[in-house]
N, C-alpha and C positions, 0 to 999 in steps of 0.2 A: 220393573220386575225385580223382585228380591230373591237372591239365591241363598239357600241354607245348606250348610255343610256340617254333618254330625261326625263326632269322633268319640272314642272311649269305650266302645263295646268290647266284649271278649267273653272268655270262659271263666267262671268262678264257681266255687263250691257253695252249697246251700249255707246260709248264714253269713256269707261274705258280702263285700261291698264293691260297687263300681261307680264311677262318675262319668256321666255323658256330657258332652259339650255340643253346643249348636252355635256356629258362627254365622251371622247374617250379614249380607252385603249391603243392606240398607235398613232404614228405620221401619218398624212395624208397630202396630198398636199393642199386640200381644204375641207371645210365642208360647207354643205348647208342645207337649210330647204325646204321641200316640204309639200304640204297639199292635203288632199283628202276629199271632202265633199260627203255626201251620194248621190249616183247616178251619181257622176261625176268622171272624170279621175283625177289622181294625177297631180298636177301642181307645177311648180317651184315657190318658194317664194323669196329666197335670198341665196347668197353664199359669202364666204370670203376665200381669199387666205391666208393660214397660214404663208406664208413667207413674203409677202409684205403688207398684210392686205387690199389689194384691194377688193372691194365689188361690187356685182351686186344685183339688185332688180327687181322683177316683177313690171310692171307699176301700177298694182292694189294696191301695198303697198308702193310705193315710197312716202317719206315724212311722213309716219306714222310708219313704222317699221325701226329698226336699228339693224344691225348685228355687233357683235364684238367678239373678241377672248381674251383668257387668255392663252398664250402658256405655261406658267409655270404649269397650271392646266390641259392642254390639253382639254380645255372647250371652247365652243362657246355659245354665248347668242343671243337671238332674243328678243329685246325689242319691244313690240307691243303697240302702242298708238292709241287713237281715233278709237278704235275697232268698227266694224260694224257687223250686223248680218250675212252678207255675208262672213265674215271671219271665221265663224263656220266651223270647219273641224277637222280631225285628222292631227296633224302636225308630220312630220317625219324628223329626222335628217339623213343626208346622207354624206358619205365621198368618196373621190376618191384619188387614189395614185399619179396621174400625170395629167397634162393638157390634155393629149391624151386619158386618160382612162375615162370610164363612172363611174357613181356612183356605186361602188361595195358594199359598206358597208351601212347598214340601221339599224336604231333603231326600236324599237317596236311601236313607235308612242305615242303621248299624245293628249288627247282630249281638244279642245278649243271650248267653247260654248259662243256665244254672244247673249244675249237676247235683244229684242227691247223694 
């Protein structure tokens, strides 16, 4: 069982930046970020393959968010720039064991609030 701990959320004005961190207790195939705004379903934000560092992004964050990894620390980061009020949500880190498996491991979430 892999445990994931997020940090770095907070309150920021529109146009500002935040960096989220996700520390994993063990090795996974990939780590990703999802978010859930009040009254909305959880949605995919970004993911990174921990072997080859390939990345994917939701269209809504492309060009603004950057995901990266530090394998030595078993940590993944999400750098969020040019934040918009619609980015306000609880952000969850998630991990999966293989390309064929779903995201089995989830963090507790960290709140990101972007004021206009």
